C-alpha positions in Angstrom: 141.8 64.5 132.8 140.0 67.4 134.4 140.0 71.2 134.5 141.0 73.0 137.6 140.3 76.7 138.2 141.9 79.0 140.8 143.0 82.6 141.3 146.5 83.7 141.5 146.9 86.8 143.6 143.8 89.0 143.6 142.9 89.2 139.9 144.7 86.6 137.8 142.5 83.8 136.6 144.3 80.5 136.2 142.7 77.5 134.4 144.7 74.4 133.9 144.1 71.1 132.2 145.4 68.4 134.5 145.6 64.7 134.9 145.9 62.7 138.1 148.5 59.9 138.2 148.7 57.4 141.0 152.2 56.5 142.2 152.1 53.9 144.8 149.9 55.1 147.6 150.1 58.8 146.5 148.4 60.7 143.7 150.2 63.3 141.7 148.7 66.1 139.6 150.3 66.6 136.2 149.5 69.8 134.3 148.9 69.1 130.6 148.0 72.6 129.4 147.4 76.1 130.5 143.9 77.0 129.4 143.8 80.5 130.8 144.0 82.3 127.4 140.8 80.5 126.3 137.4 82.1 126.7 134.7 80.7 129.0 132.7 79.2 126.2 135.6 77.1 124.9 136.6 76.0 128.4 133.0 75.0 129.2 132.7 72.9 126.0 136.0 71.2 126.8 134.9 70.5 130.4 131.6 69.0 129.1 133.6 66.8 126.6 135.8 65.5 129.4 132.7 64.5 131.3 131.6 62.3 128.4 129.3 64.6 126.4 129.4 64.1 122.7 129.5 67.1 120.2 128.5 67.1 116.5 128.7 69.7 113.8 125.6 72.0 113.5 125.0 70.9 109.9 124.9 67.3 111.0 122.7 67.6 114.0 120.5 70.7 113.6 118.6 71.1 110.4 115.8 73.4 109.3 113.3 71.1 107.6 110.5 73.7 106.8 109.9 77.4 106.9 106.4 78.8 106.1 105.3 82.5 106.0 103.3 82.8 109.2 103.0 86.3 110.6 100.3 87.6 108.2 98.4 84.3 108.6 98.5 84.6 112.3 97.2 88.2 112.1 94.2 87.3 109.9 93.3 84.1 111.8 93.6 86.0 115.1 91.2 88.7 113.8 88.8 86.0 112.6 88.9 84.3 116.0 88.3 87.6 117.8 85.4 88.3 115.5 84.1 84.8 116.1 84.0 84.1 112.3 84.2 80.3 112.6 81.2 80.3 115.1 79.4 82.7 112.8 79.7 80.2 109.9 78.8 77.2 111.9 78.6 76.4 115.7 80.2 73.0 115.1 83.7 72.6 113.7 83.9 70.6 110.5 86.2 70.2 107.5 83.8 72.4 105.4 84.0 75.1 108.0 87.8 75.0 108.1 87.9 75.3 104.3 85.5 78.3 104.3 87.7 79.9 107.0 90.7 79.3 104.8 89.0 80.8 101.8 88.0 84.0 103.7 91.5 84.3 105.2 93.2 83.5 101.9 91.3 86.3 100.1 92.5 88.8 102.7 96.1 87.5 102.4 96.2 87.2 98.6 93.0 87.0 96.6 93.3 84.4 93.9 91.3 81.7 92.1 90.6 78.5 93.9 93.4 76.7 92.1 95.8 79.6 92.7 94.8 79.7 96.4 95.7 76.0 96.9 99.1 76.7 95.3 99.9 79.9 97.2 98.8 78.4 100.6 101.6 75.8 100.3 104.1 78.6 101.2 102.2 79.7 104.3 101.2 78.2 107.6 97.5 78.5 106.8 96.9 74.8 105.7 98.8 73.5 108.7 97.0 75.7 111.3 93.5 74.7 109.9 94.4 71.1 109.2 93.6 71.2 105.5 97.0 70.3 104.0 95.4 67.8 101.7 92.8 70.2 100.3 92.3 70.4 96.6 90.4 72.7 94.3 87.4 70.4 94.2 87.3 70.5 98.1 87.0 74.2 98.0 84.2 74.1 95.5 82.4 71.6 97.6 82.9 73.9 100.6 81.4 76.8 98.6 78.3 74.7 98.0 78.1 73.9 101.7 78.4 77.6 102.5 75.6 78.6 100.1 73.2 76.6 102.2 74.2 78.6 105.3 74.3 82.1 103.7 71.1 83.4 105.0 71.7 82.1 108.5 75.1 83.8 108.6 73.6 87.1 107.3 70.9 86.9 110.0 73.6 86.6 112.6 75.4 89.6 111.2 72.2 91.6 111.1 71.5 90.7 114.7 75.1 91.5 115.7 75.3 95.0 114.2 71.7 96.3 113.7 69.0 96.9 116.2 65.4 98.2 115.5 65.5 101.8 114.3 69.2 101.8 113.2 70.5 103.3 110.0 71.0 100.8 107.1 73.2 101.9 104.2 72.5 100.4 100.8 74.0 100.7 97.3 74.5 98.5 94.3 77.4 97.8 91.8 78.4 95.4 89.1 81.3 93.3 88.0 82.1 91.7 84.7 82.1 88.0 84.0 84.5 85.8 82.1 82.9 83.0 80.1 79.4 82.5 78.6 77.7 79.9 80.8 76.6 81.8 83.9 72.8 82.3 83.8 73.1 85.6 85.8 75.5 87.2 83.3 73.7 89.8 81.2 74.6 93.0 79.4 73.9 96.1 81.4 75.4 99.4 82.5 79.1 98.5 83.1 80.7 100.3 86.0 83.9 98.5 85.1 83.9 100.0 81.6 84.4 96.6 80.0 82.8 96.9 76.6 81.5 93.6 75.2 81.5 91.9 78.6 78.5 90.6 80.3 78.2 91.4 84.0 76.5 90.6 87.3 74.9 93.1 89.6 74.9 93.0 93.4 73.7 95.1 96.3 75.3 95.4 99.7 73.7 96.6 103.0 75.9 97.8 105.8 75.4 99.3 109.2 76.1 103.0 109.8 79.9 102.4 110.2 80.2 100.5 106.9 80.3 96.9 108.2 78.6 94.7 105.5 75.8 92.6 106.9 74.3 91.1 103.7 74.8 90.9 100.0 72.4 90.0 97.2 73.1 89.0 93.6 71.1 90.0 90.6 71.2 89.5 86.8 73.5 91.9 85.0 70.6 93.8 83.3 68.7 94.5 86.6 68.3 98.2 87.2 69.6 99.6 90.5 66.1 100.6 91.7 64.9 97.0 91.2 67.5 95.7 93.6 66.3 97.7 96.6 62.9 96.2 97.5 64.2 92.6 97.5 66.9 93.6 100.0 64.3 95.4 102.2 62.0 92.4 102.1 64.9 90.1 103.2 65.8 92.4 106.1 62.2 92.5 107.3 61.1 88.8 106.9 64.2 86.6 106.9 66.4 88.6 109.1 63.6 90.0 111.3 64.6 93.6 111.2 61.2 95.2 110.9 62.0 98.7 111.8 65.0 100.7 110.4 66.1 103.8 108.5 67.3 103.2 104.9 69.8 105.5 103.3 70.2 105.1 99.5 70.9 107.3 96.5 68.2 108.8 94.3 68.4 106.1 91.7 67.5 103.5 94.3 64.8 105.5 96.1 62.8 106.6 93.1 59.1 107.5 93.7 57.7 103.9 93.0 60.0 102.4 95.7 59.3 105.3 98.1 55.5 104.5 97.8 56.2 100.8 98.7 58.4 101.8 101.7 55.8 104.2 102.9 53.2 101.5 102.9 55.3 99.4 105.2 55.0 101.9 108.0 58.1 101.3 110.2 60.8 101.9 107.6 62.1 105.4 107.3 64.3 106.5 104.4 66.8 109.2 103.4 67.9 110.1 99.9 68.7 113.1 97.8 66.7 115.0 95.1 67.6 115.2 91.4 68.8 118.5 90.1 65.7 119.0 87.9 63.4 118.6 91.0 65.5 121.1 92.9 64.9 123.6 90.1 61.2 122.9 90.3 61.2 123.6 94.0 63.2 126.8 93.5 60.8 128.0 90.8 57.8 127.4 93.1 59.6 129.3 96.0 59.6 126.3 98.3 63.4 126.7 98.3 64.5 130.3 98.7 68.2 130.5 97.7 68.6 133.9 99.4 68.4 132.1 102.8 71.8 130.6 102.1 73.4 134.0 102.7 72.8 133.3 106.4 73.3 129.6 106.7 74.5 126.6 104.7 71.7 124.3 105.9 67.9 124.9 106.0 64.8 122.9 106.3 61.5 123.2 104.3 58.5 121.2 103.2 56.6 121.0 99.9 53.3 119.5 101.0 51.7 120.2 97.6 54.3 118.1 95.8 55.6 115.8 98.5 53.1 115.5 101.3 54.4 114.2 104.6 58.1 114.5 103.5 60.8 116.7 104.8 63.7 118.4 103.0 67.1 119.7 104.1 68.8 121.9 101.6 72.6 122.3 101.9 75.1 124.5 100.2 78.7 123.6 100.0 80.8 126.7 99.0 83.8 124.5 98.1 81.7 122.3 95.8 80.1 125.5 94.3 83.6 126.9 93.5 84.7 123.6 91.9 81.6 123.2 89.8 81.8 126.8 88.6 85.4 126.4 87.6 84.7 123.1 85.9 81.9 124.6 83.9 84.0 127.5 82.8 86.8 125.2 81.8 84.4 123.1 79.6 82.9 126.2 78.1 86.4 127.5 77.1 87.3 124.1 75.6 84.0 124.0 73.7 84.6 127.5 72.4 88.1 126.6 71.1 86.7 123.7 69.1 83.8 125.8 67.8 86.2 128.5 66.7 88.1 125.9 64.6 84.8 125.0 62.9 84.1 128.7 62.3 87.6 129.1 60.7 86.9 126.2 58.3 83.6 127.8 57.3 85.1 131.2 56.8 87.9 129.7 54.7 85.4 127.9 52.5 86.5 124.4 53.5 83.2 123.7 55.1 80.1 125.3 53.5 77.1 122.9 53.5 74.8 123.6 56.5 74.2 119.9 57.1 77.9 119.1 57.4 78.4 122.2 59.6 75.7 120.9 61.8 77.3 117.5 62.1 80.6 119.0 63.1 79.0 121.3 65.6 77.0 118.5 67.1 80.1 116.4 67.8 81.7 119.4 69.6 78.8 120.4 71.8 78.1 116.8 72.8 81.7 116.2 73.8 81.5 118.4 76.9 77.6 118.6 77.2 77.7 122.4 76.9 75.3 122.8 74.0 72.6 124.3 76.2 74.9 127.2 77.1 75.5 128.3 73.5 73.3 130.0 70.9 74.2 128.5 67.5 73.5 129.9 64.1 74.0 127.7 61.1 73.3 128.6 57.5 74.8 127.7 54.1 78.3 128.9 54.2 77.8 130.7 57.6 78.4 129.6 61.2 78.3 131.8 64.3 78.0 131.1 68.0 77.9 132.9 71.4 77.5 132.1 75.0 74.0 132.0 76.4 74.7 133.9 79.6 71.2 133.5 81.0 71.5 129.7 80.7 74.9 129.7 82.3 73.7 132.0 85.1 70.6 129.8 85.7 72.6 126.6 85.7 75.1 128.1 88.1 72.5 129.2 90.6 72.3 125.6 92.0 76.1 125.0 92.1 77.1 123.4 95.4 73.4 122.9 96.4 72.0 119.5 97.2 68.7 118.7 98.9 68.2 115.7 101.3 64.8 114.1 101.1 63.5 112.1 104.0 60.4 110.6 105.5 61.7 111.2 109.0 60.2 113.9 111.2 62.4 116.4 113.0 61.8 114.7 116.4 63.0 111.4 114.9 66.2 112.7 113.3 67.6 116.3 113.4 68.7 118.0 110.2 72.4 117.7 110.7 72.3 114.0 111.6 70.0 113.4 108.6 72.6 115.0 106.3 75.5 113.0 107.8 73.4 109.8 107.6 73.1 110.3 103.8 76.8 111.2 103.5 77.6 107.9 105.2 76.8 106.2 101.9 80.4 106.9 101.0 81.2 104.0 103.3 79.3 101.6 101.0 81.3 103.0 98.1 84.4 102.2 100.1 83.2 98.6 100.3 82.9 98.4 96.5 86.3 100.1 96.0 88.0 97.6 98.2 86.2 94.6 96.8 87.2 95.6 93.2 90.8 96.5 94.1 93.8 94.1 94.2 93.0 93.6 97.9 90.0 91.3 97.4 89.6 91.0 93.6 85.9 90.3 93.4 86.3 90.6 89.6 86.4 89.0 87.1 83.8 86.5 88.1 84.7 83.2 86.6 82.1 80.8 88.1 79.5 79.2 85.9 76.7 78.2 88.3 74.4 80.7 89.8 74.8 79.4 93.4 78.6 79.5 93.2 78.5 83.1 91.8 76.4 84.1 94.8 78.8 82.3 97.2 81.8 83.9 95.6 80.3 87.3 96.2 79.4 86.3 99.8 82.9 85.1 100.5 84.3 88.4 99.2 81.9 90.3 101.5 83.0 88.2 104.6 86.6 88.8 103.7 85.9 92.6 103.6 84.2 92.3 107.0 87.4 90.8 108.4 89.6 93.3 106.6 87.4 96.2 107.8 88.1 95.4 111.4 91.8 94.8 110.7 92.1 98.2 109.1 90.5 99.8 112.1 92.9 98.0 114.4 95.9 99.0 112.3 94.9 102.7 112.0 98.0 103.9 114.0 100.3 102.0 111.6 98.8 103.5 108.5 97.9 107.0 107.2 94.3 106.7 108.4 93.1 109.6 110.5 92.5 108.1 113.9 90.5 111.1 115.3 86.8 110.8 114.8 85.0 113.5 112.8 83.6 115.9 115.4 82.3 118.6 113.0 79.2 120.3 114.1 78.6 121.3 110.4 78.1 118.2 108.3 77.9 120.2 105.1 81.5 121.4 105.1 84.3 119.1 103.8 86.0 116.8 106.3 89.4 118.1 107.3 92.2 115.9 108.5 93.0 116.3 112.1 96.3 117.7 113.4 97.5 114.2 114.4 96.8 113.0 110.9 98.6 116.0 109.4 101.6 115.1 111.6 101.5 111.6 110.2 101.5 112.9 106.7 104.5 115.1 107.3 106.7 112.7 109.4 105.5 109.4 107.8 105.8 107.9 111.2 103.5 107.3 114.2 104.0 108.3 117.8 106.1 105.2 118.4 108.4 106.3 115.5 107.3 103.3 113.4 107.3 104.1 109.7 103.7 104.3 108.3 102.6 101.8 105.7 99.6 100.8 103.6 97.4 98.0 104.9 98.8 95.6 102.3 102.4 96.6 103.3 101.7 95.8 106.9 100.6 92.3 105.8 103.7 91.9 103.7 105.9 92.9 106.6 104.2 90.2 108.7 104.6 87.6 106.0 108.4 87.7 106.5 107.8 86.2 110.0 108.1 82.5 109.5 106.9 79.4 111.3 110.0 77.3 111.1 110.4 73.6 112.0 113.9 72.3 112.9 115.2 68.7 113.4 117.8 68.0 116.0 119.8 64.8 116.3 121.6 63.7 119.4 123.1 60.3 119.0 120.3 58.0 118.0 117.6 60.4 119.3 115.9 62.7 116.7 113.5 65.5 117.7 111.5 68.1 115.8 110.6 71.5 117.2 109.7 75.0 116.3 111.7 78.1 117.1 109.8 81.4 117.1 111.6 84.1 115.1 112.6 87.4 116.6 109.9 90.0 115.7 110.6 93.5 114.5 108.9 96.3 116.4 106.4 96.7 113.6 105.5 93.0 113.6 105.1 93.0 117.4 102.9 96.0 117.4 100.8 94.8 114.5 100.0 91.6 116.3 99.3 93.4 119.5 96.8 95.6 117.8 95.0 92.7 116.1 94.5 91.2 119.5 92.5 94.2 120.6 89.7 93.5 118.0 86.3 92.9 119.6 82.9 92.0 118.3 80.8 95.1 118.2 77.3 94.0 118.8 74.0 95.9 119.3 
């Protein structure tokens, strides 16, 4: 049997199923069926069958044997490859390096405990791509111990990559609470996590001017912030060989004792801000003339008698001034309302003893810290209060005013750049915010040994390093303002650009892709699977992968990740 095709007339397609029959010396064609009504696919399959090709059902011959979430893994591992993270960890590939890469990537994908990580990785392509399918919780702990021995070498490479002599280094410290009672670093201290009764661990992070972390150091939970600064400086100078740089830190870090030590080192400049009580002292001694703010919002001055060799840049932010004034008035009104209730109790005779009146008044004025702005009269059976307008006026004089303090001369760093350099500390605050969020989950800290606590924090820092670059690459897919801040005035608040405002209103980018959060872009990529299929043809069995069709968002996200480059000095 065979299929014969021909055209009848000009347009009519004729397809016949025929059989050739020999009769004597001649061959006759016998038409068995008219196949013209069938479509081309059916005719093609029949023709292949007549030629001896076998067909089987899809369920019998074509089976999906595995499907792992892959898109988000591909994005993170591509980012790490572009950033040369594996080479940063170790120049030679090893099982330990692969496990460390997996832990860094896994924390960006879904931060969990070591046991939780092993379980969650089973549903992704991460173990297969890194060749760690047999990894256990103990293997990860052993890899952490291996990484601890390489921590300082890795930090030295990061410092060399992102900092050159004379660059700005941003530094700040934070803390995270600890679960368990065995960690030697865990101590009671000022809890930024507001976890009463929990011990904590302190840590300091140094970044470049853009907010890329280059090193992290861990301290006991009762270590003061100022005590964390000099050890970091010493490591930068000696172990990481950055002997000349400009350090920006808040006033708690750069207290006078630390400033004296830094000044003795010679090649280290610093930028910080003054406490409000010191600003008042400078105003009273006429070093800072508030009347000059009528003409400008930024002015420079010196106070050689109090701070020889230092330079000050005073700034006034009218928006901050308005907010502080409104906040103070609000707290004054709330305090008055509570004091009025006490006065009514005294007048009605329900509260007569001066001691008890004093206790009640003390609770009220301490609640909003407004006691200094009221004149209080307490006697037996008598209570009166009124605002201290002079105190309120004096306190309000400095609203919106802050003063930058620096060792740098004007020819080393101009006033506006100096102010912006200090404001860049908000980028370190962003590091802490992300580390403590659901993205990277640096807390709670559950490790018992000191070295593993240090390594846990270091892994979190490396994960943030990768995520920082991914966020930059995906700026057009998120609500991030892509236009750089080009303000000439660093004192005024940052305003979103017109393109960012358009993003906010339309919720879409220029390619009409719906904007998402960073975590939502990862989730969208996670739906892209790495699927393995098994095909059977007769006795032959083959396994192969079929790439899934990507959505426009997935395609664009992976394209943007591929644009990441290592920014080196």
